[in-house]
C-alpha positions, 0 to 999 in steps of 0.5 A: 161373032164374039165369045158371048154370042158364040155361047148363046148360039151353042146348043145346051148339052145334056150333061147327065150321065145318060145324056153324055152316053146318048150324045157320044160317038157310036164307037164310044157307045160300044166301049161304054156298053162293053165295059158296063156289061163286063162290070155286071158280069164281074159283079155276078162272079164276085157274088157267086164266088163269095158265096161259094167260098163261104159254103166251101169253108162251112163244108170243110169245117163240117167235114173235119168235125166228122173226120176227127170225131172218132167215127171209122173211115168206112162209116165216113166213106159210106156217108160221103160216097153216095152224094156229090163230094167237094172240098175235103170230102172229095179228097177223102172219098178219092183216097178211100175209093183207091184204098177199097179198090186195092183191098177188095179186088181179087188180087190185093195190090198193096205194094204201090198203094201209097203212091197211087193214093197220093196221085189220087189226092193230088189229082182231086186237089187240082180239080178242087182248085180249078173249080174254085179258080174258074172264072177268076181269070175274067176278073183279072183280064177286066182289071188289067184291060178295063182302063185301056179299053176306057182310054181308047174310048176317051181318045176316040171321043176326044178326036171326034170332039176336036174334029167337030170343033174344027168343022164348026170353027167355034172353040168356046167352052160350051162347044168343047166341054160336052165332047170332052166330058163324053170322052172322059165318061168312057175312062170313068166307066173303064175304072168303074169296071176295073177297080172292083175286078182287081180288088175282088180278084186279089181277095178271091185268089187269096181265098183259093190259096187258103183252101188249097193249103187246107186241102193239101194239109188234110191230104198229107194227114190222111195219106199218113194215116193210110200209110200206117194202115198199109204198113200194119197190114203188110206186117200182119201178112208177113 
């Protein structure tokens, strides 16, 4: 059989994306489905975190405006204590609760109050950072592992394609091209999942760092304010 006859005898392959998926080996299909599912989950995380950071920034801006507006600490505490607090408000409420526990108890334990407040601030900041960072590790994992998972599907697909070529003893382009295209489709899906995940992870991690710096800066300022008030009360008590 000459090459022209072989090309005529070979069935016409469906080269659409859906056709490449349906014609792929079941192992390659599993890889493709897994990567597509991971990509959908990545995009849901990206959208959710983007909205979360926007909301967090707006809440921090609103709290800073209220904090520096001249209102008393007690008034601010009553405003934020009765509702779920996040961001700067959570840091403020945690420090004020420790402050009030120390002064409103039967014995006024103010000697080590500054250290206890700083511990509360550190713990609250850590919790807030963990809340902002949650699920970002999945983006990093898909960004690093996605291309290799896609490459595994490609290698498996090419092995299957060459096995079929050897069995049919037909090396025409019409026979080889569909199998190779199916295999490379897995790599394309791997890159489709990995590239947005890597870019989003870097961007969102930078937002986490900005928020953490803002929380730590406010904590330092607020700790200094409370420390001055503690010194004033100790001097009056003396």
